[in-house]
N, C-alpha and C positions, 0 to 999 in steps of 0.2 A: 632824918627826913620824916617829918610828921605831917606836913601839909599835903593836901591833895591837889592844890592849885598849880598846874603846869603853866608856865609863861614861856612863850616862844617869841624870840626877837632876833633882829639882825645881829650878827657877831660884831663886837667892838674890839678895837686894838687892845684894850686892857684885858680882854678875855683870854689872851694867848696861853697863860699858864694853866688855865682850866680846860681850854680847847685841846691843848696838845695831848693830854692823857686820853681824851676821847678819840682823837685822830689815831693815836697809837693803838688803842683798843680796837678800833675799826679795822685798821690794817692787820693787826694780829689775827683777828677773826678770819681774814682772808689769806692767812699764811705769810703775810709780809712782816716778818720780825726776825731778829737775829741775823743770820747770814743772808736771808732773803728780804730784809727790810728795805724800804724805799730809801733811795739816796737822800741825804739831808737837804740837798739842793732842791729836790722836788717838793719837800715839805715847806721849805722857806718860800718857794715860788707860789705854791698853792695858797699859803697864808697871805702873802702880799697881794695876790690877785683879788682877794675879797674886798680890798679897799680902793681899787681902781674903778671909778664910776663907769667908765666905758667898757670894762671887761664883762663878758657874759657869764663869768663864774661868780656865784654869790654864796653866802653861807648864813645859816640861822642856827641858833642854839636854843635849847630848852633848859629852863631853870626850875628847880624845886628847892624851896627853902634857901634861896640865894646861892645855890650851887648849880653849876652847869652839869647836867646829867644826860644830855643828848645833843647831837649835831645832825645837820643835814646840809649837803652841798648841792647846788643846782647849776645847770648850764642852760641858758636861753640860746636857741638857734633857729634858723629858718628851716623850712621843710619843703621837700619837693611835692608833697601831696596835699599841702594846705596853703591857704593864702596868708594866714597869720603864723607867727613864730610858735614854736613848741618849747616846752620846758622839760629837760631831762633831770630827774631826781637822781643824782649820781651816787651820793654816799648818804647813808642813814645809819646812825648808831645810837644806842641807848646803853648807859651803864647797866651791867647786870643787876646791881642793887636797886635800880629804879624801874626795871621791867615789870609789866603788869599794872602800871600806874597811869597809863594813858599817854606816856611820853611820845612813843612812836606815832600814834594816831594824831596827836597834837602837832607834831612836826609835819606829817603828811598834809593835814588840813591847812596848816599855815603856808606850805609850799603852794597848794592849790589856790589859796586866796591871793597870794602874791602873784602867781602866774595869771590869774584872772585880771588883777590890777594892771599887769604888764601887757595885757592884750593877747595872751597866748591862747591857742585853741586846744591845747592838750598838754597834760602832764603824764609822763611815762617813766618807768624805771624797770630795772632787771634785778633778779636775784638768782641764786643757784637753786636748782631743782630740789636739792635735799635740805634747804634752809626752811624746814617746816615751821619753826617758831615765827619767822617773819611772814611766811606765806599765810599763816592763819590770820594775821592782821590784814595783810594785803587783800585776802579774799573777802574781808568785811568792808573794805573801803573802795574797792573797785572790782573789775572782772578780769580774770586771766584770759588773754586773747589767743593763747596757744603759740605765741612767738618763741623761737629758739634763737639764741645769740651765738654766732660764731666769731672767733677772734683770731686774727693773724698778726703776730707781732712783727714790726718792721725794724730793721737795723739800719743805722746810718751808712 
């Protein structure tokens, strides 16, 4: 990777073989690997959703030197506190070898541009409190609003 030009674009079906290691890397970062890996059915469903026009889940990828080096997944949804939809930036991952080259920032800015085009009133995302690397970037592109997320898993 010698170029500095990061290109962000919607994911294409032909990207699967390069997208999958990024997806696996993202999941491994959050402890979902080996015995705790996501069920393969979830990964297949996630991938397929990107290509259903009416589905609110979308994906973009970042390229450097014709290689995928980052991904971002987003979910558009209504809000009870706004008249227009909002955009949840659900997954953001950059290959460790491409970090520090503007990939994460380019992905975030591309999501914001797409959300604006889609008529959204806000883009938001979460991260873990101890994810200092990501938070350094996030603090440069937006403001931390003090929100804390609670999660309760539901079983069928």
